[in-house]
C-alpha positions in Angstrom: 8.2 -19.6 7.7 6.7 -17.2 10.6 4.1 -14.9 10.1 4.6 -11.1 11.5 3.5 -10.7 14.7 1.7 -7.5 14.6 -0.4 -7.5 17.4 1.4 -6.0 20.8 4.0 -8.8 21.8 6.4 -6.6 24.3 5.4 -7.1 28.6 6.6 -3.3 28.7 6.3 -1.6 25.7 6.6 2.0 28.0 9.9 0.8 29.2 11.2 -0.6 25.9 10.2 3.1 24.1 11.5 4.9 26.9 14.7 3.1 26.1 14.8 3.6 23.0 14.6 7.5 23.7 17.0 7.4 25.8 19.4 5.5 23.0 19.5 8.4 20.8 19.8 11.2 23.4 22.9 13.8 23.3 23.6 12.2 20.3 24.0 13.6 16.2 21.6 12.9 13.5 24.4 11.1 11.9 25.3 9.2 15.0 21.4 8.5 15.3 21.0 7.0 11.8 23.9 4.6 13.0 22.3 3.5 15.7 19.4 3.0 14.2 20.8 0.8 11.5 22.9 -1.2 14.0 19.9 -2.0 15.9 17.8 -3.0 12.8 20.9 -5.1 11.8 20.6 -7.1 15.1 17.2 -7.5 15.5 17.0 -8.3 11.9 19.9 -11.2 12.5 17.9 -12.5 15.9 14.7 -12.8 13.8 16.4 -14.8 11.0 12.8 -15.4 9.0 13.0 -13.9 5.7 9.4 -14.3 5.0 8.6 -12.3 8.1 11.4 -9.7 7.4 10.4 -8.9 3.8 6.7 -8.6 4.6 7.6 -5.9 8.0 9.8 -3.9 5.0 6.2 -4.1 2.9 4.0 -2.5 5.8 7.1 -0.2 7.2 6.8 1.3 3.8 3.2 1.6 3.7 3.0 5.0 5.1 -0.8 6.5 6.6 -2.2 9.3 3.9 
């Protein structure tokens, strides 16, 4: 089982961020949530490692104080 990678692992993070923001331009909040849900499910399927996915769930739930 793979451990969740938390260190920077994207070659062009600014480009990816800009594309993520553009994905939501001119879209209402309901459609934004649908887009996010589809994107999450696609990426979860791509990862495929249940242990890494569950670790990501746990880390995502930890909100800063």
